[in-house]
C-alpha positions, 0 to 999 in steps of 0.5 A: 666300269667306274667306281672303287677298284677292288682286287681279289687275289685267289679264288678258293673258298675265301676268294670265291665267297668274297667275289660272290658277296661283293658282287651282290653287295656293291650292285655292280657300282664296283670294278671287281677283280679276281686274280687266280691261275685258273678259270675255276673254283676247286671243290676240294672235299670231293677231290678224293672221289675224282682220284677214285674214278667216282667223279669226272674231274669237271664235276668238282669245278666251277666256272668263275665267269659263269658264276661270277658274271659281274667280276673281271677275271684275270689269269695269273700268279701274283708275283708281288704287292706294292702296298704304298703304290696300291698295285699287284704285279702278276704273271699270266699263264703265257708268262706276260706280266701285268699290273692291277691297280686297286683302292681295296685289296683282298689277300686270299691266297690260300696254302700249298703243301707242307713239307717235312725234312724226310730224305726222299720224300720231295722226290719220290712223293706226290701231294693232293692239293690240286685237280692235276694231282688227283688225275695223276694219282688216278692214272698211276694207281690204275697202272700199278694195278694193271702191272701187278696183275701181269707180273710173274714176280711175286715180290713186284706184284706186291710192291706194285699194289701197295699204296702208302698214305701219310697223314691220317687227317681228313684228306689221307683218310678219304684218299685210303678209304675211296682208294681201297674201294677202287682197287679192290674193283679192279682186282675183281675183274682182273685178279692178282696172283693167288692170294694177293690183294691190294694193300693200302697203308695209312700212317700218322704220328698221331694216336688215332685217325682224324686227330683234330675231329670229335673222338666218335668220328675218329672210331667210326672211320678207323673201324670202317678202314680196318674192316675194309682192309686198310692197314692203319698205323698210328704213331708211325711216319716215314723216316726215308722214302727211296725209288722202291719204297719207304722206310717207316719210324718203327724201322719197318721197310715197305717195298711200294711204288706209290707214296701219297703225301697228305700231312697238311698245308702251310700258308701261301708265301705271298703273305710273308713277303709283304713285310708285315706281322705274321703268325706262323706265316699267316698274315695278322688281321683284327676280327674285322679281317682287315690288317692293322695300320693298312685300311686298304688291306684285307686278308681271309682264308688260309693266308689270315691269322683270324682271332678266334673270338670263341677262344680268346688268344687263339686263331681260327684253324686253316680249314675250308669251313673257316675260309668260306665264312671269312669270305662272307664277312670280308665282302661286308667289311670291304663294302663298309669300307666303302660306305655300304652297310656296317662292318662286323667281326668274325664269329662262328658256331661249330655245327658239326663235320662230316667225312666221306668213307666211300660207298654208303659209309661215312662219318658225321656229327650234325649238331653234335649227333654222331652218326655212322653208316648209310645215314651218315653217307646220306647225311654227307653227300646231301650237305655236299650237294647243298654246299657246292656253288655248282654241278649239283645235278651232274655230281648227283648223277655221277653218284648215281651211275657209280652205284649201279654201274661198274667204274671205268679203270682206264689211264688217260695219261693227262697228267705225267708225274714230272708235272706234279711235283710234290715241292710245288708253289702251285699244286693247282697247276700242272708243270709245263715240260719246259718248267720242268727241265728249267729250260729258258722260254717256258714257264719258270719252274716253281720251287719250294715256295717257303725256301725250307720245308716246314720242320713240324709234322702236323699229325694230319689235316684239321677237319672237314665239312661243316654241315650247317650250310657252310662247305665242307672243309677241303684239305685243311685250309681248302683253298689253292695256293696262289702268287709266289714272289721271289722264289727260287727255281726248283731243283732238277730231280736227282738222276735227270739233266735238262735237255741242251738242245743236242740233236737226238741220235737215231735209235740202234737197230735191232739185229732182226731189223726192227728199230728200238724205241728211243727214250724221248729227250734221252739216249735210245734204249738198247735192245736185247739181242733176243728181240725184246726190249728192257722190261717195262716199269711202272709209272712216273714219279717226281723223284726218279725211275721208282715208277718206271724204267724204259716205257713203252709207247703208251707209258709216260717217261720217267719223272726225271726225264720230261719230254723233249721241248721244241729246242730238241731237233730230231735225229736224221731219218733214213729213207729207203733208198739210203738217202736222209729225208729232205734230201733231193 
């Protein structure tokens, strides 16, 4: 297609809205290219419902090809920008590299997990920024409850059914609220030991839950959580995480197999690689979302520090509601720079927020009117249906089925713990086995995108969905992180070593004749003389055997031992006649 070449990096709230509006404004006279690691737009505000089994994963994903028919989709992650040459370098999902040329560039790369320098967190916690992490958490929680119900050890049972969520912002509050309902439903079908029930803990250094929202919404959310049985601890965080629990800042030791990290986000490091002025990692732009001195470069969403004209001297927060509005204004200003229409500055008006607390409970303040209970629940779900760019009927159908039918608490095993490390520059993508082991030939392992973890605690995430016609805010920033230039490979998880291409040894035989099941990609499990193998542990974790020891055939391998890749050859297989398989 002839015409101006416009490249948009990222298909989060800002990037998706920019592409949609530009396609309409240009009347198909511009060549619009959207560079994104996935082929869908993720509606982040409903991700906690995926983890709790309310919605199926595809309900919160909107196909880019179907909804942006006149936009060229390129799958890949930006590796770097040549501003003088006006080109974008990227790497596709199969490792191939490419270059995109542009006349106008929109940087909407989004954000990634914020890490704090707390010992053990990067190894033992999981974030909640992308669909793979939600799928992993759903499987992991289900498995822990099933193992707790089958355990004869009261201490092990208590640890497995204890779930710790750090960060009482929008994400953490919804994860804890929906998680408590999900595990309570499992207990009704498969009871735990007498007198025991699932325990969800919600921690934050702030003095209240939802610290960035109106205090009335905070009180409503705190009351609902406590009535439901969630252990809410404000002014408290994690001092250290280990394979079998966490040490809190108040000195309390909590035995757990689950640590969910929801303390907030930080800007994607792609913005910081350009050598342009930054504001706390975000690219400085003018009120028209244009980078000063670079008329061809625009930025919006979490990647941009946009002046807040309603509060002079401040910048708009990293929320999805702002990102969605940024996208509309950015598209108009890009079109104006090409001679279509007039540009306008970004202004916003706060119309309120909504927080879904599960079931019929919610907290909302549309137009400043504080609501709670079923009325707030109806407003919240109605808003999400109106704000979603697709899948409305399917989402409504899932909500209806959840109201009348029990949830299906099963493990699908689609995402393993080692595939979704907390220290990842691509939370929207599950890590491949080759990348997890750092083997050549696979995707490069992605490490901490910023080099060092952020040192400040955000006190939770900023607030969610706006009920005034804009989509609800997702995880404090709402967008998926995209291109990451110049990153170092991820370090190996403690206790694990990558495969070296050695031939695996045959499993040692049990005295009774049945071979023991070998650990994938590692030494075989040794069997006890009595005939049973080692006691099975729980699920996988990003940092070691906290979620499991020696897995059975239906359990995942520990996080520090990804499954063997094609460079590991199997050991010899004995036939009944004593010869090895393949002998003539």
